[in-house]
C-alpha positions as semicolon CSV with decimal commas, in nm:
position;residue;x (nm);y (nm);z (nm)
1;M;10,514;10,622;11,835
2;E;10,329;10,680;11,510
3;S;10,387;10,327;11,385
4;G;10,092;10,192;11,589
5;P;9,822;10,366;11,381
6;A;10,005;10,274;11,059
7;I;10,012;9,908;11,159
8;F;9,644;9,914;11,256
9;A;9,539;10,087;10,933
10;G;9,756;9,852;10,726
11;V;9,603;9,545;10,887
12;V;9,250;9,677;10,840
13;F;9,306;9,762;10,473
14;A;9,481;9,431;10,406
15;L;9,210;9,223;10,573
16;F;8,930;9,413;10,399
17;G;9,098;9,397;10,059
18;G;9,180;9,029;10,090
19;A;8,833;8,936;10,212
20;L;8,663;9,142;9,940
21;L;8,882;8,988;9,671
22;A;8,816;8,635;9,798
23;W;8,441;8,697;9,830
24;T;8,420;8,844;9,481
25;G;8,614;8,552;9,336
26;V;8,386;8,298;9,499
27;R;8,072;8,477;9,381
28;V;8,201;8,502;9,023
29;R;8,316;8,138;9,017
30;R;7,972;8,021;9,134
31;G;7,799;8,243;8,879
32;E;7,615;8,437;9,149
33;P;7,568;8,813;9,129
34;V;7,815;9,031;9,314
35;A;7,557;9,310;9,345
36;Q;7,185;9,280;9,282
37;G;7,044;9,466;8,987
38;V;7,382;9,537;8,829
39;N;7,562;9,373;8,539
40;Q;7,769;9,086;8,682
41;M;8,090;9,177;8,500
42;A;8,067;9,545;8,592
43;S;8,004;9,474;8,959
44;A;8,281;9,212;8,973
45;A;8,524;9,453;8,809
46;L;8,433;9,734;9,046
47;A;8,457;9,510;9,353
48;G;8,790;9,374;9,229
49;L;8,921;9,725;9,176
50;A;8,812;9,827;9,526
51;A;8,987;9,520;9,668
52;V;9,311;9,595;9,484
53;I;9,299;9,958;9,599
54;A;9,246;9,847;9,961
55;L;9,538;9,604;9,934
56;G;9,750;9,882;9,786
57;L;9,660;10,115;10,071
58;G;9,750;9,842;10,320
59;T;10,086;9,800;10,153
60;Y;10,139;10,175;10,159
61;C;10,063;10,187;10,531
62;F;10,307;9,905;10,599
63;T;10,583;10,087;10,409
64;R;10,536;10,391;10,636
65;I;10,633;10,200;10,951
């Protein structure tokens, strides 16, 4: 009964993390800023870290099923 919310949360975290990681990679590859007014490397690193954390949380949710 409690696996439904875990599946939903896992899917949301996985989709968000994957999309953020892909978006950040495209922006960095094109040489465009990830965040305006911030150092490009710092913003890319922070966005990449957030994406990896979201993917990790998605994996954690899927292991709780």
